[in-house]
N, C-alpha and C positions, 0 to 999 in steps of 0.2 A: 384191230390194224389201225395206225393213227390216218387220219384222212389227208388229202394234200394240203387243206386248207390249215389241219393242225399242225402239219409239218412246217408250213410256213410260218404261224403264229411263233412256235417255238422258236423260228430261226430267227424272227425279228427282233423276239426277247432275249435270246442271246446277244444279237447285236447292239442292245440296248445296255445290257450288261455290260459289255466289251468296253462298249464305247465310255459308260460312267466310270469305267477304270480308268480309262485315257483322262479324262476330265478331271478325276480328282484332282491332279497336280496338271502342272504346266508340260505339254510335251517338250522333251529333251533332247539334244543329241545324245543320247543314249550309244552305247557300243553298237556297232553295226557292222555286218557281215561282209567279207570282202566278194563283193560280186563283180564278175566279167561279163558286159553285156554283149549278147549274141546279133541281137536286132536292135534299132534304133528304140529307144526307150522315152524319146520326147516327140511321140506321135500327137501329142494334143499340144504342141507348140508351148509358148511361153505367153506370159501377162503380166501386167501392174497395175496398181490403184492404191486407192486412197492417197492422194497425195497432201501431204503437207510441209510447210516450209522447210524442216530439213532432212524430208524423207520419204518414203515411200512404201508400198507393200510389192514385192516381186513375187512370183507365181511358177509352177511349172507341176505336172503329175507323172511320175514314171511308169509309162503301159506300153509293152511293145506289141501288144494286142488288146487294142481298147477297147473291143466289143466283145471281148472274150474273159472277162474279167481281170482284165490288164496283163496277165501273164509274167508277174512278178515274184518272186519267192517269197514265203511267209515271212519274211524277216525284215527290221530294218537294215535299210538301206544309205551308206554317206552319199551326199550329194556336196559339191562344193560351188559355190556362188561367187561372182564378183559383178561389182558396178564401176564405170570407165566414165571420164569425159570424153572419149571418143571412140565411133563405133570400130576401130579395127584395136582396142584393148591393149592402147600403147600408156594409157595413163592411169591404172586403177587407182581408185581412191578408197574401196571398199571392199574387202572380201573376207569370206568365211566358211563356215562347213553345219551344214541343217543336216536332218535327217529326216528319210521318208519312211514313214511309219504304215506299216502293213493296215494298221488299225484306222487310217485315215486315208486309204487307197492308196498308200505311197504318194500321198499331193505333199509338196513343198509352200508354206507359205513364209516367206523371210521378211520383217518388219526392219527396214534398209535406214537409219539415220545419221545424222552427222554430215549431212550435205547441204551444199550452197543453197538457199532460195531461191526459185524462179528462173531454173535452169532445166537444161534437157543432159539427160545420162545415157549411158547405153548399157545391159546387164547380161548375164549368161550363166548357164549351168553346166558343170560338169559330173557325170556320174557311169561309174563301169567304165569309163574307160572313153566315152561317149560326149559331144560336145552339145550343148542346144542349137536353137536357133541364135541370134542375136537379138533381144527385144530393144528399144527405144521408150523411154518413157522421162517425166520431169518433175522436179516438185513443186509445189506452190509457190506463189511470192511470200516474202515475208510479211508477218501480220500486222495490216493497216496500213501497207506499203502502197503509195500512188499507182495504181494500173490503168493503163490507157486503154487496152482491150483485153477482152477476153473471148474466145472463140471455142463453143463447145455444139457434139451433136447428140440427141437422142436417140433412141430406134428401141423397139420392140417386138416381139412375137413373129419370132421364125420358125415356124414348121418347117422340119425338114422336107416333109412330101409333099409340100406345096411347092415349091418353087426353089431356084437357084440362086445363091448368095452375090447375084450382083450388085448389089445393094452394097453391100461389104466391100467388094473391090473399090467402090469408089469412092466410101467412107475411109480406106484405107490411103487412098491417094489426095485426100484432104488435108487444108491446111485447120489442125485442130490442136487444142491444149489439151481436151479431155473429152471421152464417151461416157452418155450415161444411159444405161440397159434399163430399161420401166418395164421387166416384164415378161413371160414368157418365152425364158430363154432355149426351154426343151418342151416338147407336149408327150405327155406320159402316154397318150394313146396312140393308135395309127390309121390313117386314111381309110376308107375302101375307096374301088373305082381306079381309073385310071390316075397316075400320077409321074411327075418326071422322074422321080426317085424312091428308096424305101427303106424306112428304119429297118435297123439290123434284125428284128423280132417283130410280127402282127399285134404280140403280146403288149398288153399292158401292163407298164413297169408298177410295180408293187414293192416289193424288197430292192434292199439295199444293192444288192449283186445287178439288179435290173436297171435301177435309174443310173447307175454308174454306166452299166454297157450303151444307156440313152447318151448320157453326155458324151461319150465315147464316139459316137455317132457324129452328132452334132460339130463335134469339134475337131472332126475327119474333114471338113470342109475347108480348104486352103486361103479363103476369102476372109472367113469369120477368122481364123487365125492371123491372118496379118492385119486384120483391124485390131486385134489384142496386141499383135507384137509392136506395133507404132503409137501407140497412146496408151497414156495412164486410163482406167475405166473405173466408177462407180456402177453401182449395180443396186436395185432392187427387185423383187420378185411381183408376181402375179399369182395367176392360180396354177397353169399348167406345171411347174416346176412340182406340183405334188399331183391334184386333180382337179378336173374343170370344174367350176364351182363353187369351192369348198368353202365354208367360210369356220375357222378357228377350229373346232372339235366335230363339226359339222360336215358330212360329206354329201356328194350330189345324189349318190346310192343312198342315202341313210343309212349306213352301214353303224354297226354298234361304234359308239364314241371310243371306246376304250381300243377296241382295234384300229378304228383309224389315228388315234394318235400314235400307233406304234408304225405306222404307212407312214404319217407326217414325220416321225424322228428318221425313218429310212432317208427318205425323198430329202430334208433338212440337211442332213449329214453330206449326202451326196452332192448339194448345191455348195457348201461350205469348201468340199474338195476340192471343187472345178470352178471357185472366183477366186479372186486375189482381193481376200479380206482380210481384215485384221485379229488377233487372237480374241479380241472383245466378242468377236461374231461367233466363237467355237460354240456348237451345238450341244444343249444339256438336253438328252432325251428329246422331247418334241417340242424343243424351246429353243429358239434362235435371236439374239438381240443383233436385229437389223437395223433399226432406224437411226440415223446419225447427221453429222455434219460436218460440212467440207468447207472452208472459205480461201478466197484469193484475192488477199489484198484487202484495199479498203472498196473494192469494186463488186464482190458477189460472195454470197452465203447461198449454198447449197444444202436446204432443209430434205432430207431423203427419206421418205415414210416407205411402211409397211401395211399396206390396205387388207391383209387376209388374214394374219396370223392372231387378233383381237376384235375381231369384229363381230357383231350380235346377227344372227343367222337370217337371212334372207326373210323379208316378211312377206304373208299371204301365200305361204307355199301350202296350206293346209289341203290337204287331196291331192296335192299337184308333187310332180318329179322336184328331186331336193336339188337346191341350188338355185339359180337364177328363172325367173317365169317372165310372160309379158301379160300383168293385170290391169283392170280396172277398179277404180274405185276403192281403193287400198290404204283405209286409215291409217292403217299401222307403219305404213310410210312416214309417218309424221309424229310417231311415238317418240316422245323427248328423250326417253330412256335410253333409246338404242345408241347404238356407236360404231362408227366405222375403225377405229386406231385403237379405242379402246381410251379409258381415264387418264392412264399414265402417260400414254404417247399422243395424245391430244395436251396435256399440259404443256409436255416437255415441246411440242410444238408453236404451240401459243408464245410460251415465255420467248423459245429461242424467237420468233418473229420480231414482237415487241421490243426486245432488247438489242437488236441487231444493228448495226451503227453501218454496215457496210452500202453502197449505193442502191444495189440489186438485192432482193431476195428469191430466189428461185424453190419453189416446191415441186421436188420431183415425185411423183407417185405414179399407179401403174394406168390409173381412168381418167376417163373423162368424168368434170365435175359439174361442167354444165346438164341443165334440165333440158330432155329429149321428149315431149310430148308427140306422142304417135297417133294415131288412129286404126282401130280397129275395123272391120267389113261390115259390123254394124251403126260405125260412127262414131264409137266411143273414145274418149282419150285412154290410152294406153301407156303403162310404163315398165321398164325392164328395172328389174327388180334387184341382181346382181351388181348393178354400177351406183353410183351415186342417187339416181333417182329414186332407189328404195332405202336410201340412208336420207329423205329428204329432211327431216328433223336436225339433226348432226350437223348436216350441209349447210342450213339457214345458220345455225347457233354458231359455227366457225367461220363463216363468212361476216357475218354481223361484228363478230366480236375482233376479226382483223381489222374493220371499218371502224372500229371503237380503237383500238389501237394505233391507227395511223402509221402502221408499218411503212418503211420506206419502199416503195416502188415493186410489191409482189408480182410475182409471175407465175403461175402455173405452169407444167408443162405434162402429158399423160400419155398414154398409149389403149391399149386393149382391142379396142375398136376396129384395126382395121384400116384406117380410113383417114384424111388430115381434115382436122378443125380449128379453126379460128373463133371463141366465143368470149363474150365480156360476162363474167360474173357478178351476180349481185345477190344482196342477201334474200332479197322477194321477187323471183324471175318471173311472177303475176303481177307486178306494179312497174310499170314501164317509171315510175318515180323513184323508184330503189336505187342507189346511186352504185356506179359500175369500180366495183373492189378491185379487181384484177383482170388481167386479161389472162386469156388459156391457150394453149397451143398443142394438139392432140395429134400425134405422128402416126402414119399410117404404118404397116406391117413392112417387116422387112420380107418375107415369102407370104404367111398366113394368107388365105382368102380373104376379099372385101367384103363387108355386108352389102346387100342389094343398093344398088345405086339409086334408080328413078324412085321405089316407095318412097327411099327416104329423104330424096330431094322433095317429095311434094308435103312431106312435115315441115319444111322449114319455114313456111308462112305462121306458122305456129309457133316459132321459137324466134322472135326477131333478136334475140341476143346472140344468137348464131349468126356469124357473118361470112363464114366458109367450110364450106365441107364437100368433101370428093371420096370417094372410095374405090375407082377404078384403077388406082395405080399402088403398088410399091415401092417403097425406098425407107428414106429416113429426113427428118431434122436438122438446118446447121442454124446455130444462132451467134449471133455476135452482140457482146454487148461493149459499149464503151459506157464513159459518166455519162454522157446524153442520152443514150436511146438503146433500145432492144430490137436488132433486126433477126427477125426469123424469115427464114428459108425455106420450103418443101421441095426435099428434093426428089423427084420422080425416076424412076426406070420405064424405060420402054415395054420391054418383054421379060418379066418374071423368069419364064424359063429357058431365060437367054443368059450365060452368067457372064458373056461380053456384051450386053445390053448400053446402050449410050444411056445418059442421065439427062433430065433437063427440071430446070426451076419451075414448079407447078405452079406458085404461087406464094408471094413474099409479102410480109407485113413488117410495120414499124411501130413501137410503143416510146414515145418521147417517156423523158424520167419526169416525174411528178404528173404525167396524165395516162390514166391506166388506160384509156378508150385505145381501141385498134385503127391503125391505118393504113391502107392497102398500100403496098411499095412501088 
């Protein structure tokens, strides 16, 4: 009799075969069943993203029972969509019919085109006689168009069990043009002990069905749905969308790489099914093209990267747990053959940065790039290998090339570390004469618990390039770009377990165009 592990492995293989059949050709609006909704099919809300001058992606997923497999028939279902110039849908400018395919979890990704650049639109879906909430989104300005201002927010790390989403309540009320999510949209595992709320199950997500149910739980939060409903998003992932601290085909638990890639394929498919991504990001087995660029007139280009899919294994892990470790005297951190991005993505990024002609270039990636030297109980300097400190050679290589290319006003934004940071990035952090190449801003978590405050604070004197740190609050970062400056405000909620909590500006910084050094605002 086959074991549970054998059954799960067979189910995953069948899922990959089915998905390969879908992806062998473009998913089209084939014949769909006549279906009448008995319950609200739009429990996960609506979302938009990937704005370009003449369009954007609009998204939904039909799921009357979102944490119980979705609750839809095993058949394709027709979905009508429309885009209007007004919230009341009095002036519909684009409409069409899409198919919610069961092989993609009845998700819908519509790439709307032919719209006016740089303006707001409203959209909605209809399926089974039910209407979705109305979403608001906007197109990007025309290529090269003069732009006086751009406002965006970035967020990450939203463990459902660690806190409520009061930060999203405030973000949804903010005045923004774009939201960037920098990873850990879901957490595959569950917490122990007292928490303000729970996942749909304490079992770790491994299969496609389990990942789908986990997204269903996260998107059940009304404040997260509201933030998606109000603004276009651009997203990238970190580790917890699959498994903590994974690196390419290497799992934290040192599982068989072949088995782990099957798990990664299930996780990547669920990610695509729940994000407003383009067809270019349709997963192919365990592979998904996520790095890409978004331009906003002459003012800003966002270079969105993937720090997980192509990286080398974390160094100095022999005899230790898989994934990241706090290590001392780890020479392999300086291995020139190591990579965070993979050779192809690194070339793509460097070429795009050096050829960009916008006034600001925002590197959107999940991690903190600045060096953080800590000290262990014996007084030795130690570094965390899952972050950029585990990849010191590729970091130095990238920053040196960035300086040599004289990229126009680069700015790095990141997440992962559940705390606010403002840093100045240098090719050689050990040499104060090494020039500052670009500023870095790292946002705290939406809800995930912060790293230790007091012990981390003690490490800062050994890291003079770090200009600000605080891990005691949850929240997000808001950025305003103008031709002359970049202003970043760290917005912190007062109580992560109170969705009605007030918010305040914890700290604010300014970077002037042509001068990468940080100034406290």
